[in-house]
C-alpha positions as CSV (number, residue, x, y, z in Angstrom):
1,M,35.4,-7.1,16.7
2,L,37.7,-4.5,15.6
3,T,40.2,-5.2,18.4
4,E,40.0,-7.1,21.8
5,R,38.0,-4.2,23.3
6,W,36.4,-2.4,20.3
7,R,33.3,-3.6,18.4
8,L,31.4,-2.2,15.4
9,N,28.0,-3.3,14.6
10,A,25.8,-2.1,11.7
11,D,22.2,-3.1,10.6
12,V,20.3,-2.3,7.3
13,A,16.8,-2.9,6.9
14,Y,14.7,-2.5,3.6
15,L,11.1,-1.6,3.8
16,P,9.4,-3.2,0.7
17,W,6.0,-1.5,1.4
18,T,5.1,1.7,3.2
19,D,1.7,3.3,3.8
20,F,1.1,7.0,4.4
21,K,-1.9,8.9,6.0
22,G,-1.2,12.5,6.7
23,R,-3.5,15.0,8.1
24,D,-3.0,19.0,7.4
25,H,-4.0,20.8,10.5
26,H,-4.1,24.7,10.1
27,L,-5.1,25.5,13.6
28,L,-4.3,29.2,13.4
29,R,-6.8,29.9,10.7
30,P,-10.4,30.9,11.5
31,T,-11.6,28.1,9.6
32,T,-9.9,24.5,9.9
33,M,-9.9,22.1,7.3
34,F,-8.9,18.4,8.2
35,D,-8.2,17.0,4.9
36,E,-6.2,13.8,4.6
37,Q,-3.5,12.8,2.0
38,R,-3.1,9.0,1.9
39,S,-0.7,7.0,-0.3
40,N,0.6,3.3,-0.3
41,G,3.0,1.2,-2.2
42,G,6.1,3.1,-1.1
43,R,9.4,1.9,0.0
44,G,11.8,2.7,2.8
45,V,15.2,2.0,4.4
46,Q,16.7,1.9,8.0
47,V,20.4,2.1,8.8
48,E,21.9,1.8,12.0
49,G,25.6,1.7,13.4
50,V,27.0,1.3,16.8
51,L,30.6,1.4,18.0
52,S,31.2,-0.1,21.4
53,Y,34.1,-0.3,23.9
54,F,34.4,-3.2,26.4
55,V,35.3,-1.8,29.8
56,T,35.3,-5.3,31.1
57,R,34.6,-8.5,29.7
58,N,30.9,-8.1,30.5
59,F,30.2,-4.5,30.5
60,S,30.4,-2.4,27.2
61,V,29.6,1.4,26.6
62,G,28.8,2.7,23.1
63,V,27.5,5.3,20.7
64,G,25.7,5.0,17.6
65,G,23.6,6.5,14.9
66,R,20.3,5.7,13.2
67,Y,18.9,6.9,10.0
68,W,15.3,6.1,8.7
69,A,13.7,7.2,5.2
70,M,10.4,6.3,3.9
71,W,8.8,7.6,0.5
72,T,5.7,7.0,-1.4
73,N,4.8,6.4,-5.1
74,S,3.3,9.3,-6.8
75,R,0.8,7.2,-8.7
76,S,-1.1,6.1,-5.8
77,D,-2.3,9.2,-4.0
78,S,-5.7,10.1,-2.9
79,L,-7.2,13.1,-0.9
80,C,-9.8,12.3,1.7
81,S,-12.0,14.4,3.7
82,S,-15.4,14.1,5.6
83,S,-17.1,14.1,2.2
84,G,-15.0,10.9,0.7
85,C,-12.0,10.2,-1.1
86,V,-11.0,11.5,-4.4
87,E,-8.2,11.2,-7.0
88,P,-6.4,14.4,-7.2
89,T,-5.5,16.3,-10.7
90,M,-2.0,16.9,-9.4
91,L,-0.3,13.7,-7.9
92,A,2.0,14.3,-4.9
93,K,5.0,12.4,-3.6
94,Y,5.5,12.1,0.3
95,S,8.6,11.3,2.0
96,M,10.1,11.2,5.6
97,E,13.7,11.1,7.0
98,R,14.7,10.9,10.3
99,W,18.2,10.5,11.8
100,G,19.3,10.5,15.5
101,T,22.4,9.6,17.8
102,F,22.4,7.6,21.0
103,F,24.4,6.4,23.9
104,Q,24.2,2.8,25.4
105,A,25.4,0.7,28.0
106,S,25.3,-3.0,28.0
107,Y,26.1,-5.6,30.6
108,K,26.1,-9.4,29.6
109,L,25.2,-12.0,32.3
110,D,27.1,-15.4,32.1
C-alpha cells in the first residue's frame, strides 16, 4: 500500500523455455506455400503493474500495464513443409513482443 487508499502491485515472470512454430501465409499470391519455421529452447519474460484506488474498504478501481516478450535461440531453427523438416543454411532468430493497458474493478467479500 502506498497510502491508505492507493496500492501498487507489480509482477515479473521469467520463461526459461519457449517453443515457436510459425507458418508463412502468402494468400495474395497465385501459388501459396505453407512452410513452417520452428524453433525451441528460447526464453521469455512477462512484466505487469497495477495502480489501484480503494473507493471503499471493499471496492477498488485500477489501471495497469502488461508487457510480454519471447525469443528463440538462433542455433535451433528448422524449416518444415509437407516434404519434411530440413536444417536451413541460414539460421534465423524469432522474437515476439506484446504490450497492453487495462482497467479493472475489484470487490472483496468479507
